[in-house]
N, C-alpha and C positions, 0 to 999 in steps of 0.2 A: 635748806641747810640742815645738817645734822650735827649734834654736839655730844661730846663725851668729856666728863670731868672726873678725875680720880685723885686720891692722895696715895702716894706710893712710899715705900720704905726701901732702902738699899743704897747701893753705890750709884751716884748721879751719872757718871760717865758710862758705867756698864749698862744701866737702864737705857740711856740715850742710844748707845750703840745697838742694843738688842731691838729697840723700837725701829731704828733706821734699817737694820738688817731684815727684820720681820716684814716691814712694809715693802721693801724693795724685792725681797725674795718671795713675797706672798702673791705677786701678780706679775705676769710676763711683761706688761707694759708700764709698770710703776717705775717712776724715776724721781730722784731727788732733784728738785728744781733750784732750790736756794736754801742757804742756812745762815744763821747768825748766832753768835755767842757773846754774852756779856758777863763780866764779873765786876762787882762793886762792893768793896769791903768783903764781908763773908757771904754775900748774896750772889747767886749765879742764875742765869737765865739762858736757855737755848731754844731756838725756834727752827723748825724744819718744815719746808713746804714741799709736798710730794704731788705728783700728778700721775694719772693713769687713764687709759681709755676704758670707757664703760660700754660694753656690748649691749647692755640692757637699754641704755639711753641713746646709744649711737653717738656719743660725744665724749669729751674729756671732763674729768672731775678732779678737783684738787682737795688735798688734806693738809691742813696746817696743824702742827703739833708744837706746843709750848711746854717746856719743863721749867719750873722755878723752885729754887731752894734757898733758904737762909741758914747758914752754918751747916750743921749736920742734922737739921730738922727734917720734917716731912717734905717730900717732893710733890709739888702741885703740878698736875698734868691737865692741860686743856687742849682738846682736839676738835677742830671744826672743819666740816667739808663744805664744798661749794661747787657750783657749775653743773649740777646734774639735771638741768631742765632745758627744754627747747622752746618753751612758751614765751610769748612776748610780755604779757601783763601779769601773769601769775605762774606759780611753780606747778609743773606737771612732771610725773615720773622721776621721783627722787630716789628710786631704788638703787641707782648707781652710787649715790652718796652714802646710803646706808650700808651697802655692800663694802665700800672702801673703809668705812669706819669699823665694820665687822673684822676686817683684817687686823686693825689695831687692837680690838678687843681680844682676838685670838692670841696675838703677840703678848699682850699683858697677862692673859691667863697662863700661857706657857712660861712666861718669865718667872712667875711665882711657883711653878711646879719644880723649878730648879733649886729653890731655897729650902 
């Protein structure tokens, strides 16, 4: 597994849309598998689960992205990849997971080039 956590500033919905668009358009095989959105009081949370084929690992990897915000405060992002190994008892070849997470890093870097 690979993990990325960041604190973001900006419009929650716009950031969520740009992440979703960046991941799906950043890879030919990337798909949005499922999503979930919660609002409670002035807190909101969105979860997106993506999947793509990894040529490096010859398998599929997933990327879960969670955004959380209270009021108009900082937006917390947590992204975790999984599935990039073919070994039975320990992880080998996690390059596909890191490459998938790099797509999110690129998307976030481009997001702040716009502001």
